[in-house]
Every structure is written in structure tokens, then in C-alpha cells.
N, CA, C and O atoms as a Maestro MAE file, in Angstrom:
{
 s_m_m2io_version
 :::
 2.0.0
}

f_m_ct {
 s_m_title
 :::
 protein
 m_atom[300] {
  # First column is atom index #
  i_m_mmod_type
  r_m_x_coord
  r_m_y_coord
  r_m_z_coord
  i_m_residue_number
  s_m_chain_name
  s_m_pdb_residue_name
  s_m_pdb_atom_name
  i_m_atomic_number
  :::
  1 25 -6.726 143.606 10.302 1 A "UNK " " N  " 7
  2 3 -6.720 144.981 10.579 1 A "UNK " " CA " 6
  3 2 -7.989 145.518 11.319 1 A "UNK " " C  " 6
  4 15 -9.137 145.244 10.972 1 A "UNK " " O  " 8
  5 25 -7.689 146.230 12.266 2 A "UNK " " N  " 7
  6 3 -8.569 146.694 13.188 2 A "UNK " " CA " 6
  7 2 -9.281 147.943 12.496 2 A "UNK " " C  " 6
  8 15 -8.582 148.463 11.627 2 A "UNK " " O  " 8
  9 25 -10.483 148.511 12.695 3 A "UNK " " N  " 7
  10 3 -11.125 149.597 12.037 3 A "UNK " " CA " 6
  11 2 -12.089 150.084 12.991 3 A "UNK " " C  " 6
  12 15 -12.593 149.309 13.804 3 A "UNK " " O  " 8
  13 25 -12.427 151.478 12.951 4 A "UNK " " N  " 7
  14 3 -13.204 151.965 14.149 4 A "UNK " " CA " 6
  15 2 -14.176 152.651 13.118 4 A "UNK " " C  " 6
  16 15 -13.775 153.568 12.402 4 A "UNK " " O  " 8
  17 25 -15.553 152.148 13.063 5 A "UNK " " N  " 7
  18 3 -16.477 152.399 12.266 5 A "UNK " " CA " 6
  19 2 -17.482 153.750 12.748 5 A "UNK " " C  " 6
  20 15 -18.233 153.674 13.720 5 A "UNK " " O  " 8
  21 25 -17.346 155.032 11.857 6 A "UNK " " N  " 7
  22 3 -18.031 156.011 11.799 6 A "UNK " " CA " 6
  23 2 -18.899 156.093 10.834 6 A "UNK " " C  " 6
  24 15 -18.471 155.737 9.736 6 A "UNK " " O  " 8
  25 25 -20.329 156.562 10.899 7 A "UNK " " N  " 7
  26 3 -21.420 156.567 9.880 7 A "UNK " " CA " 6
  27 2 -22.284 157.853 10.149 7 A "UNK " " C  " 6
  28 15 -22.555 158.266 11.276 7 A "UNK " " O  " 8
  29 25 -22.641 158.376 9.083 8 A "UNK " " N  " 7
  30 3 -23.805 159.115 9.144 8 A "UNK " " CA " 6
  31 2 -24.734 159.120 8.210 8 A "UNK " " C  " 6
  32 15 -24.369 158.913 7.052 8 A "UNK " " O  " 8
  33 25 -25.955 159.325 8.457 9 A "UNK " " N  " 7
  34 3 -27.246 158.996 7.547 9 A "UNK " " CA " 6
  35 2 -27.158 159.825 6.465 9 A "UNK " " C  " 6
  36 15 -27.332 159.323 5.355 9 A "UNK " " O  " 8
  37 25 -26.861 161.304 6.586 10 A "UNK " " N  " 7
  38 3 -26.840 162.280 5.737 10 A "UNK " " CA " 6
  39 2 -25.812 162.990 5.797 10 A "UNK " " C  " 6
  40 15 -25.404 163.172 6.944 10 A "UNK " " O  " 8
  41 25 -25.049 163.618 4.719 11 A "UNK " " N  " 7
  42 3 -24.063 164.442 4.657 11 A "UNK " " CA " 6
  43 2 -24.419 165.902 5.367 11 A "UNK " " C  " 6
  44 15 -23.855 166.376 6.352 11 A "UNK " " O  " 8
  45 25 -25.332 166.393 4.725 12 A "UNK " " N  " 7
  46 3 -25.872 167.781 5.389 12 A "UNK " " CA " 6
  47 2 -27.342 167.793 5.502 12 A "UNK " " C  " 6
  48 15 -28.008 167.121 4.715 12 A "UNK " " O  " 8
  49 25 -27.906 168.515 6.430 13 A "UNK " " N  " 7
  50 3 -29.226 168.663 6.707 13 A "UNK " " CA " 6
  51 2 -29.637 170.129 7.191 13 A "UNK " " C  " 6
  52 15 -29.162 170.576 8.235 13 A "UNK " " O  " 8
  53 25 -30.402 170.764 6.524 14 A "UNK " " N  " 7
  54 3 -30.710 172.262 6.794 14 A "UNK " " CA " 6
  55 2 -29.518 173.134 6.681 14 A "UNK " " C  " 6
  56 15 -29.397 174.131 7.393 14 A "UNK " " O  " 8
  57 25 -28.486 172.724 5.653 15 A "UNK " " N  " 7
  58 3 -27.374 173.594 5.435 15 A "UNK " " CA " 6
  59 2 -26.388 173.467 6.664 15 A "UNK " " C  " 6
  60 15 -25.450 174.247 6.836 15 A "UNK " " O  " 8
  61 25 -26.674 172.457 7.467 16 A "UNK " " N  " 7
  62 3 -25.569 172.282 8.363 16 A "UNK " " CA " 6
  63 2 -25.152 170.705 8.112 16 A "UNK " " C  " 6
  64 15 -25.881 169.795 7.718 16 A "UNK " " O  " 8
  65 25 -23.778 170.662 8.455 17 A "UNK " " N  " 7
  66 3 -22.929 169.110 8.176 17 A "UNK " " CA " 6
  67 2 -23.414 168.199 9.425 17 A "UNK " " C  " 6
  68 15 -23.368 168.561 10.601 17 A "UNK " " O  " 8
  69 25 -23.822 167.122 9.018 18 A "UNK " " N  " 7
  70 3 -24.035 166.073 10.085 18 A "UNK " " CA " 6
  71 2 -22.937 165.612 10.930 18 A "UNK " " C  " 6
  72 15 -21.852 165.435 10.376 18 A "UNK " " O  " 8
  73 25 -23.052 165.368 12.304 19 A "UNK " " N  " 7
  74 3 -21.689 164.770 12.624 19 A "UNK " " CA " 6
  75 2 -21.890 163.293 12.434 19 A "UNK " " C  " 6
  76 15 -22.967 162.763 12.163 19 A "UNK " " O  " 8
  77 25 -20.906 162.773 12.581 20 A "UNK " " N  " 7
  78 3 -20.625 161.100 12.540 20 A "UNK " " CA " 6
  79 2 -20.831 160.483 13.834 20 A "UNK " " C  " 6
  80 15 -20.581 161.009 14.919 20 A "UNK " " O  " 8
  81 25 -21.344 159.229 13.621 21 A "UNK " " N  " 7
  82 3 -21.890 158.499 14.817 21 A "UNK " " CA " 6
  83 2 -20.910 157.430 14.915 21 A "UNK " " C  " 6
  84 15 -20.599 156.837 13.882 21 A "UNK " " O  " 8
  85 25 -20.412 157.126 15.971 22 A "UNK " " N  " 7
  86 3 -19.438 155.984 16.378 22 A "UNK " " CA " 6
  87 2 -20.171 154.797 16.388 22 A "UNK " " C  " 6
  88 15 -21.087 154.763 17.209 22 A "UNK " " O  " 8
  89 25 -20.003 153.829 15.695 23 A "UNK " " N  " 7
  90 3 -20.863 152.402 15.596 23 A "UNK " " CA " 6
  91 2 -19.948 151.328 16.315 23 A "UNK " " C  " 6
  92 15 -20.479 150.348 16.838 23 A "UNK " " O  " 8
  93 25 -18.630 151.497 16.344 24 A "UNK " " N  " 7
  94 3 -17.884 150.473 17.189 24 A "UNK " " CA " 6
  95 2 -16.650 150.028 16.367 24 A "UNK " " C  " 6
  96 15 -16.458 150.298 15.181 24 A "UNK " " O  " 8
  97 25 -15.870 149.329 17.151 25 A "UNK " " N  " 7
  98 3 -14.625 148.678 16.581 25 A "UNK " " CA " 6
  99 2 -14.903 147.396 15.838 25 A "UNK " " C  " 6
  100 15 -15.724 146.594 16.285 25 A "UNK " " O  " 8
  101 25 -14.256 147.182 14.734 26 A "UNK " " N  " 7
  102 3 -14.589 145.920 14.024 26 A "UNK " " CA " 6
  103 2 -13.150 145.453 13.239 26 A "UNK " " C  " 6
  104 15 -12.119 146.123 13.197 26 A "UNK " " O  " 8
  105 25 -13.360 144.203 12.672 27 A "UNK " " N  " 7
  106 3 -12.104 143.603 11.921 27 A "UNK " " CA " 6
  107 2 -12.373 143.564 10.229 27 A "UNK " " C  " 6
  108 15 -13.439 143.057 9.881 27 A "UNK " " O  " 8
  109 25 -11.753 143.911 9.505 28 A "UNK " " N  " 7
  110 3 -11.878 143.817 8.144 28 A "UNK " " CA " 6
  111 2 -11.772 142.547 7.824 28 A "UNK " " C  " 6
  112 15 -10.699 141.967 7.996 28 A "UNK " " O  " 8
  113 25 -13.078 141.783 7.207 29 A "UNK " " N  " 7
  114 3 -13.000 140.414 6.759 29 A "UNK " " CA " 6
  115 2 -12.716 140.164 5.541 29 A "UNK " " C  " 6
  116 15 -12.214 139.100 5.178 29 A "UNK " " O  " 8
  117 25 -13.021 141.159 4.746 30 A "UNK " " N  " 7
  118 3 -12.696 141.147 3.081 30 A "UNK " " CA " 6
  119 2 -13.078 142.454 2.393 30 A "UNK " " C  " 6
  120 15 -13.981 143.218 2.733 30 A "UNK " " O  " 8
  121 25 -12.254 142.579 1.387 31 A "UNK " " N  " 7
  122 3 -12.669 143.802 0.643 31 A "UNK " " CA " 6
  123 2 -12.189 143.567 -0.947 31 A "UNK " " C  " 6
  124 15 -11.352 142.792 -1.410 31 A "UNK " " O  " 8
  125 25 -13.015 144.500 -1.559 32 A "UNK " " N  " 7
  126 3 -12.641 144.211 -3.062 32 A "UNK " " CA " 6
  127 2 -13.144 145.633 -3.820 32 A "UNK " " C  " 6
  128 15 -13.801 146.494 -3.235 32 A "UNK " " O  " 8
  129 25 -12.781 145.707 -5.014 33 A "UNK " " N  " 7
  130 3 -12.989 146.947 -5.875 33 A "UNK " " CA " 6
  131 2 -11.984 148.188 -5.537 33 A "UNK " " C  " 6
  132 15 -11.234 148.249 -4.563 33 A "UNK " " O  " 8
  133 25 -12.129 149.069 -6.467 34 A "UNK " " N  " 7
  134 3 -11.210 150.102 -6.374 34 A "UNK " " CA " 6
  135 2 -12.126 151.348 -6.762 34 A "UNK " " C  " 6
  136 15 -12.841 151.315 -7.764 34 A "UNK " " O  " 8
  137 25 -12.064 152.446 -5.914 35 A "UNK " " N  " 7
  138 3 -12.801 153.810 -6.282 35 A "UNK " " CA " 6
  139 2 -14.354 153.303 -6.921 35 A "UNK " " C  " 6
  140 15 -14.620 153.277 -8.122 35 A "UNK " " O  " 8
  141 25 -15.166 152.965 -5.950 36 A "UNK " " N  " 7
  142 3 -15.346 152.829 -4.608 36 A "UNK " " CA " 6
  143 2 -14.728 151.316 -4.166 36 A "UNK " " C  " 6
  144 15 -14.928 150.319 -4.860 36 A "UNK " " O  " 8
  145 25 -14.057 151.295 -3.086 37 A "UNK " " N  " 7
  146 3 -13.847 149.997 -2.305 37 A "UNK " " CA " 6
  147 2 -15.086 149.358 -1.719 37 A "UNK " " C  " 6
  148 15 -15.918 150.102 -1.199 37 A "UNK " " O  " 8
  149 25 -15.275 148.150 -1.749 38 A "UNK " " N  " 7
  150 3 -16.344 147.571 -1.010 38 A "UNK " " CA " 6
  151 2 -15.871 146.806 0.399 38 A "UNK " " C  " 6
  152 15 -15.310 145.729 0.197 38 A "UNK " " O  " 8
  153 25 -15.993 147.142 1.575 39 A "UNK " " N  " 7
  154 3 -15.409 146.402 2.698 39 A "UNK " " CA " 6
  155 2 -16.381 145.710 3.501 39 A "UNK " " C  " 6
  156 15 -17.414 146.277 3.857 39 A "UNK " " O  " 8
  157 25 -16.122 144.543 3.804 40 A "UNK " " N  " 7
  158 3 -16.857 143.780 4.732 40 A "UNK " " CA " 6
  159 2 -16.363 143.772 6.308 40 A "UNK " " C  " 6
  160 15 -15.211 143.368 6.466 40 A "UNK " " O  " 8
  161 25 -16.959 144.098 7.288 41 A "UNK " " N  " 7
  162 3 -16.306 144.245 8.571 41 A "UNK " " CA " 6
  163 2 -17.304 143.338 9.683 41 A "UNK " " C  " 6
  164 15 -18.534 143.294 9.697 41 A "UNK " " O  " 8
  165 25 -16.572 142.812 10.371 42 A "UNK " " N  " 7
  166 3 -17.255 142.024 11.513 42 A "UNK " " CA " 6
  167 2 -17.136 142.799 12.728 42 A "UNK " " C  " 6
  168 15 -15.981 142.934 13.130 42 A "UNK " " O  " 8
  169 25 -18.136 143.390 13.471 43 A "UNK " " N  " 7
  170 3 -18.116 144.188 14.496 43 A "UNK " " CA " 6
  171 2 -17.946 143.431 15.566 43 A "UNK " " C  " 6
  172 15 -18.366 142.278 15.657 43 A "UNK " " O  " 8
  173 25 -17.210 144.143 16.591 44 A "UNK " " N  " 7
  174 3 -16.960 143.219 17.933 44 A "UNK " " CA " 6
  175 2 -18.177 143.244 18.823 44 A "UNK " " C  " 6
  176 15 -18.392 142.372 19.665 44 A "UNK " " O  " 8
  177 25 -18.954 144.264 18.606 45 A "UNK " " N  " 7
  178 3 -20.337 144.283 19.399 45 A "UNK " " CA " 6
  179 2 -21.570 144.544 18.512 45 A "UNK " " C  " 6
  180 15 -21.526 145.326 17.563 45 A "UNK " " O  " 8
  181 25 -22.518 143.950 18.815 46 A "UNK " " N  " 7
  182 3 -23.790 144.613 18.167 46 A "UNK " " CA " 6
  183 2 -24.188 145.935 18.017 46 A "UNK " " C  " 6
  184 15 -24.053 146.655 19.006 46 A "UNK " " O  " 8
  185 25 -24.697 146.466 16.897 47 A "UNK " " N  " 7
  186 3 -24.979 147.739 16.584 47 A "UNK " " CA " 6
  187 2 -26.441 148.035 17.639 47 A "UNK " " C  " 6
  188 15 -27.421 147.294 17.575 47 A "UNK " " O  " 8
  189 25 -26.379 149.022 18.417 48 A "UNK " " N  " 7
  190 3 -27.663 149.256 19.243 48 A "UNK " " CA " 6
  191 2 -28.715 149.437 18.386 48 A "UNK " " C  " 6
  192 15 -28.603 150.098 17.353 48 A "UNK " " O  " 8
  193 25 -29.992 148.764 18.821 49 A "UNK " " N  " 7
  194 3 -31.048 148.637 17.971 49 A "UNK " " CA " 6
  195 2 -31.661 149.995 17.469 49 A "UNK " " C  " 6
  196 15 -32.179 150.119 16.359 49 A "UNK " " O  " 8
  197 25 -31.557 150.935 18.336 50 A "UNK " " N  " 7
  198 3 -32.061 152.286 17.825 50 A "UNK " " CA " 6
  199 2 -31.364 152.810 16.795 50 A "UNK " " C  " 6
  200 15 -31.955 153.403 15.893 50 A "UNK " " O  " 8
  201 25 -29.796 152.632 16.800 51 A "UNK " " N  " 7
  202 3 -29.159 152.872 15.573 51 A "UNK " " CA " 6
  203 2 -29.431 152.020 14.257 51 A "UNK " " C  " 6
  204 15 -29.494 152.520 13.134 51 A "UNK " " O  " 8
  205 25 -29.549 150.979 14.477 52 A "UNK " " N  " 7
  206 3 -30.020 150.057 13.457 52 A "UNK " " CA " 6
  207 2 -31.066 150.520 12.926 52 A "UNK " " C  " 6
  208 15 -30.930 150.811 11.737 52 A "UNK " " O  " 8
  209 25 -32.468 150.767 13.551 53 A "UNK " " N  " 7
  210 3 -33.635 151.141 13.241 53 A "UNK " " CA " 6
  211 2 -33.466 152.355 12.391 53 A "UNK " " C  " 6
  212 15 -33.921 152.415 11.249 53 A "UNK " " O  " 8
  213 25 -32.755 153.396 13.009 54 A "UNK " " N  " 7
  214 3 -32.464 154.730 12.186 54 A "UNK " " CA " 6
  215 2 -31.765 154.437 10.985 54 A "UNK " " C  " 6
  216 15 -32.142 155.206 10.101 54 A "UNK " " O  " 8
  217 25 -30.979 153.710 10.629 55 A "UNK " " N  " 7
  218 3 -30.343 153.666 9.664 55 A "UNK " " CA " 6
  219 2 -30.948 152.387 8.493 55 A "UNK " " C  " 6
  220 15 -30.318 152.230 7.447 55 A "UNK " " O  " 8
  221 25 -31.907 151.727 8.717 56 A "UNK " " N  " 7
  222 3 -32.465 150.923 8.092 56 A "UNK " " CA " 6
  223 2 -34.241 150.848 7.713 56 A "UNK " " C  " 6
  224 15 -34.863 150.088 6.970 56 A "UNK " " O  " 8
  225 25 -34.729 152.086 8.657 57 A "UNK " " N  " 7
  226 3 -36.162 152.044 8.346 57 A "UNK " " CA " 6
  227 2 -36.507 152.602 6.933 57 A "UNK " " C  " 6
  228 15 -35.840 153.516 6.447 57 A "UNK " " O  " 8
  229 25 -37.407 152.117 6.379 58 A "UNK " " N  " 7
  230 3 -37.887 152.999 4.779 58 A "UNK " " CA " 6
  231 2 -39.213 153.085 5.072 58 A "UNK " " C  " 6
  232 15 -39.796 152.217 5.723 58 A "UNK " " O  " 8
  233 25 -39.876 154.324 4.529 59 A "UNK " " N  " 7
  234 3 -41.236 154.781 4.480 59 A "UNK " " CA " 6
  235 2 -41.798 154.562 3.055 59 A "UNK " " C  " 6
  236 15 -41.342 155.257 2.147 59 A "UNK " " O  " 8
  237 25 -42.777 153.625 2.791 60 A "UNK " " N  " 7
  238 3 -43.378 153.738 1.610 60 A "UNK " " CA " 6
  239 2 -44.871 154.774 1.264 60 A "UNK " " C  " 6
  240 15 -45.414 155.211 2.278 60 A "UNK " " O  " 8
  241 25 -45.266 155.010 0.433 61 A "UNK " " N  " 7
  242 3 -46.324 155.842 0.110 61 A "UNK " " CA " 6
  243 2 -47.335 155.316 0.864 61 A "UNK " " C  " 6
  244 15 -48.150 156.229 1.000 61 A "UNK " " O  " 8
  245 25 -47.662 154.490 1.340 62 A "UNK " " N  " 7
  246 3 -48.691 154.026 2.207 62 A "UNK " " CA " 6
  247 2 -48.697 154.178 3.663 62 A "UNK " " C  " 6
  248 15 -49.482 153.614 4.426 62 A "UNK " " O  " 8
  249 25 -47.804 154.946 3.972 63 A "UNK " " N  " 7
  250 3 -47.260 155.297 5.277 63 A "UNK " " CA " 6
  251 2 -47.093 154.052 6.219 63 A "UNK " " C  " 6
  252 15 -47.491 154.150 7.380 63 A "UNK " " O  " 8
  253 25 -46.584 153.011 5.821 64 A "UNK " " N  " 7
  254 3 -46.019 151.803 6.692 64 A "UNK " " CA " 6
  255 2 -44.694 151.959 6.915 64 A "UNK " " C  " 6
  256 15 -44.010 152.628 6.140 64 A "UNK " " O  " 8
  257 25 -44.236 151.425 7.880 65 A "UNK " " N  " 7
  258 3 -42.950 151.257 8.209 65 A "UNK " " CA " 6
  259 2 -42.247 149.891 7.811 65 A "UNK " " C  " 6
  260 15 -42.891 148.852 7.956 65 A "UNK " " O  " 8
  261 25 -41.123 149.854 7.382 66 A "UNK " " N  " 7
  262 3 -40.644 148.685 6.795 66 A "UNK " " CA " 6
  263 2 -39.314 148.547 7.239 66 A "UNK " " C  " 6
  264 15 -38.553 149.512 7.164 66 A "UNK " " O  " 8
  265 25 -38.877 147.271 7.774 67 A "UNK " " N  " 7
  266 3 -37.369 146.830 7.821 67 A "UNK " " CA " 6
  267 2 -36.962 145.646 6.964 67 A "UNK " " C  " 6
  268 15 -37.340 144.479 7.067 67 A "UNK " " O  " 8
  269 25 -36.109 146.185 6.094 68 A "UNK " " N  " 7
  270 3 -35.553 145.154 5.135 68 A "UNK " " CA " 6
  271 2 -36.922 144.523 4.612 68 A "UNK " " C  " 6
  272 15 -37.189 143.365 4.933 68 A "UNK " " O  " 8
  273 25 -37.719 145.198 3.881 69 A "UNK " " N  " 7
  274 3 -38.858 144.831 3.250 69 A "UNK " " CA " 6
  275 2 -39.931 143.976 4.260 69 A "UNK " " C  " 6
  276 15 -40.711 143.203 3.703 69 A "UNK " " O  " 8
  277 25 -39.970 144.088 5.508 70 A "UNK " " N  " 7
  278 3 -40.798 143.448 6.242 70 A "UNK " " CA " 6
  279 2 -41.551 144.536 7.045 70 A "UNK " " C  " 6
  280 15 -40.992 145.413 7.705 70 A "UNK " " O  " 8
  281 25 -43.197 144.336 6.878 71 A "UNK " " N  " 7
  282 3 -43.562 145.356 7.514 71 A "UNK " " CA " 6
  283 2 -43.561 145.052 8.948 71 A "UNK " " C  " 6
  284 15 -43.775 143.914 9.365 71 A "UNK " " O  " 8
  285 25 -43.273 146.261 9.864 72 A "UNK " " N  " 7
  286 3 -43.232 146.136 11.423 72 A "UNK " " CA " 6
  287 2 -44.415 146.691 11.955 72 A "UNK " " C  " 6
  288 15 -44.978 146.076 12.860 72 A "UNK " " O  " 8
  289 25 -44.935 147.869 11.496 73 A "UNK " " N  " 7
  290 3 -46.083 148.376 12.048 73 A "UNK " " CA " 6
  291 2 -46.641 149.715 11.329 73 A "UNK " " C  " 6
  292 15 -45.813 150.488 10.846 73 A "UNK " " O  " 8
  293 25 -47.915 149.986 11.251 74 A "UNK " " N  " 7
  294 3 -48.557 150.857 10.707 74 A "UNK " " CA " 6
  295 2 -48.522 152.432 11.364 74 A "UNK " " C  " 6
  296 15 -48.388 152.600 12.576 74 A "UNK " " O  " 8
  297 25 -48.640 153.391 10.549 75 A "UNK " " N  " 7
  298 3 -48.546 154.528 11.459 75 A "UNK " " CA " 6
  299 2 -50.125 154.906 11.395 75 A "UNK " " C  " 6
  300 15 -50.559 155.859 12.041 75 A "UNK " " O  " 8
  :::
 }
 m_bond[299] {
  # First column is bond index #
  i_m_from
  i_m_to
  i_m_order
  :::
  1 1 2 1
  2 2 3 1
  3 3 4 2
  4 3 5 1
  5 5 6 1
  6 6 7 1
  7 7 8 2
  8 7 9 1
  9 9 10 1
  10 10 11 1
  11 11 12 2
  12 11 13 1
  13 13 14 1
  14 14 15 1
  15 15 16 2
  16 15 17 1
  17 17 18 1
  18 18 19 1
  19 19 20 2
  20 19 21 1
  21 21 22 1
  22 22 23 1
  23 23 24 2
  24 23 25 1
  25 25 26 1
  26 26 27 1
  27 27 28 2
  28 27 29 1
  29 29 30 1
  30 30 31 1
  31 31 32 2
  32 31 33 1
  33 33 34 1
  34 34 35 1
  35 35 36 2
  36 35 37 1
  37 37 38 1
  38 38 39 1
  39 39 40 2
  40 39 41 1
  41 41 42 1
  42 42 43 1
  43 43 44 2
  44 43 45 1
  45 45 46 1
  46 46 47 1
  47 47 48 2
  48 47 49 1
  49 49 50 1
  50 50 51 1
  51 51 52 2
  52 51 53 1
  53 53 54 1
  54 54 55 1
  55 55 56 2
  56 55 57 1
  57 57 58 1
  58 58 59 1
  59 59 60 2
  60 59 61 1
  61 61 62 1
  62 62 63 1
  63 63 64 2
  64 63 65 1
  65 65 66 1
  66 66 67 1
  67 67 68 2
  68 67 69 1
  69 69 70 1
  70 70 71 1
  71 71 72 2
  72 71 73 1
  73 73 74 1
  74 74 75 1
  75 75 76 2
  76 75 77 1
  77 77 78 1
  78 78 79 1
  79 79 80 2
  80 79 81 1
  81 81 82 1
  82 82 83 1
  83 83 84 2
  84 83 85 1
  85 85 86 1
  86 86 87 1
  87 87 88 2
  88 87 89 1
  89 89 90 1
  90 90 91 1
  91 91 92 2
  92 91 93 1
  93 93 94 1
  94 94 95 1
  95 95 96 2
  96 95 97 1
  97 97 98 1
  98 98 99 1
  99 99 100 2
  100 99 101 1
  101 101 102 1
  102 102 103 1
  103 103 104 2
  104 103 105 1
  105 105 106 1
  106 106 107 1
  107 107 108 2
  108 107 109 1
  109 109 110 1
  110 110 111 1
  111 111 112 2
  112 111 113 1
  113 113 114 1
  114 114 115 1
  115 115 116 2
  116 115 117 1
  117 117 118 1
  118 118 119 1
  119 119 120 2
  120 119 121 1
  121 121 122 1
  122 122 123 1
  123 123 124 2
  124 123 125 1
  125 125 126 1
  126 126 127 1
  127 127 128 2
  128 127 129 1
  129 129 130 1
  130 130 131 1
  131 131 132 2
  132 131 133 1
  133 133 134 1
  134 134 135 1
  135 135 136 2
  136 135 137 1
  137 137 138 1
  138 138 139 1
  139 139 140 2
  140 139 141 1
  141 141 142 1
  142 142 143 1
  143 143 144 2
  144 143 145 1
  145 145 146 1
  146 146 147 1
  147 147 148 2
  148 147 149 1
  149 149 150 1
  150 150 151 1
  151 151 152 2
  152 151 153 1
  153 153 154 1
  154 154 155 1
  155 155 156 2
  156 155 157 1
  157 157 158 1
  158 158 159 1
  159 159 160 2
  160 159 161 1
  161 161 162 1
  162 162 163 1
  163 163 164 2
  164 163 165 1
  165 165 166 1
  166 166 167 1
  167 167 168 2
  168 167 169 1
  169 169 170 1
  170 170 171 1
  171 171 172 2
  172 171 173 1
  173 173 174 1
  174 174 175 1
  175 175 176 2
  176 175 177 1
  177 177 178 1
  178 178 179 1
  179 179 180 2
  180 179 181 1
  181 181 182 1
  182 182 183 1
  183 183 184 2
  184 183 185 1
  185 185 186 1
  186 186 187 1
  187 187 188 2
  188 187 189 1
  189 189 190 1
  190 190 191 1
  191 191 192 2
  192 191 193 1
  193 193 194 1
  194 194 195 1
  195 195 196 2
  196 195 197 1
  197 197 198 1
  198 198 199 1
  199 199 200 2
  200 199 201 1
  201 201 202 1
  202 202 203 1
  203 203 204 2
  204 203 205 1
  205 205 206 1
  206 206 207 1
  207 207 208 2
  208 207 209 1
  209 209 210 1
  210 210 211 1
  211 211 212 2
  212 211 213 1
  213 213 214 1
  214 214 215 1
  215 215 216 2
  216 215 217 1
  217 217 218 1
  218 218 219 1
  219 219 220 2
  220 219 221 1
  221 221 222 1
  222 222 223 1
  223 223 224 2
  224 223 225 1
  225 225 226 1
  226 226 227 1
  227 227 228 2
  228 227 229 1
  229 229 230 1
  230 230 231 1
  231 231 232 2
  232 231 233 1
  233 233 234 1
  234 234 235 1
  235 235 236 2
  236 235 237 1
  237 237 238 1
  238 238 239 1
  239 239 240 2
  240 239 241 1
  241 241 242 1
  242 242 243 1
  243 243 244 2
  244 243 245 1
  245 245 246 1
  246 246 247 1
  247 247 248 2
  248 247 249 1
  249 249 250 1
  250 250 251 1
  251 251 252 2
  252 251 253 1
  253 253 254 1
  254 254 255 1
  255 255 256 2
  256 255 257 1
  257 257 258 1
  258 258 259 1
  259 259 260 2
  260 259 261 1
  261 261 262 1
  262 262 263 1
  263 263 264 2
  264 263 265 1
  265 265 266 1
  266 266 267 1
  267 267 268 2
  268 267 269 1
  269 269 270 1
  270 270 271 1
  271 271 272 2
  272 271 273 1
  273 273 274 1
  274 274 275 1
  275 275 276 2
  276 275 277 1
  277 277 278 1
  278 278 279 1
  279 279 280 2
  280 279 281 1
  281 281 282 1
  282 282 283 1
  283 283 284 2
  284 283 285 1
  285 285 286 1
  286 286 287 1
  287 287 288 2
  288 287 289 1
  289 289 290 1
  290 290 291 1
  291 291 292 2
  292 291 293 1
  293 293 294 1
  294 294 295 1
  295 295 296 2
  296 295 297 1
  297 297 298 1
  298 298 299 1
  299 299 300 2
  :::
 }
}
């Protein structure tokens, strides 16, 4: 099954609905569950690094930037 993946980081910001961002086309490789369903998708192309960072960055209370619990740089 082909799937076109669109995502958004937040549903609403500043009382305005955020637009979806097109990530790419992929194939469903597995799925399980019901309400919610969990789907594993293999994308045909890599996610651009800028989008990957936008959706995976976390900020801790010490003002360090982390990606997947690994420190990248300090502010």
C-alpha cells in the first residue's frame, strides 16, 4: 500500500491552525492496534535534515540542544 505522509508539529499555535508539511511517499510495512493504530512506514526518500531536526529537537532545563538524548551543541 502506498502512503503520502503529511505531518505537523502542532495542531494550533497563536490561535491559528498549523499547516501540514509533506514528508514524502512511502510504503506501509506493518501496522497494529485499533484506535489508535500504529503504522510503520518505509519512506522512498530520506527526510530532509532540516525537517528531521525540527521534529526531533528537545530542549532541557540547562538550555542544551539534544537529538535522541545525545547532546549536539550548547546554546
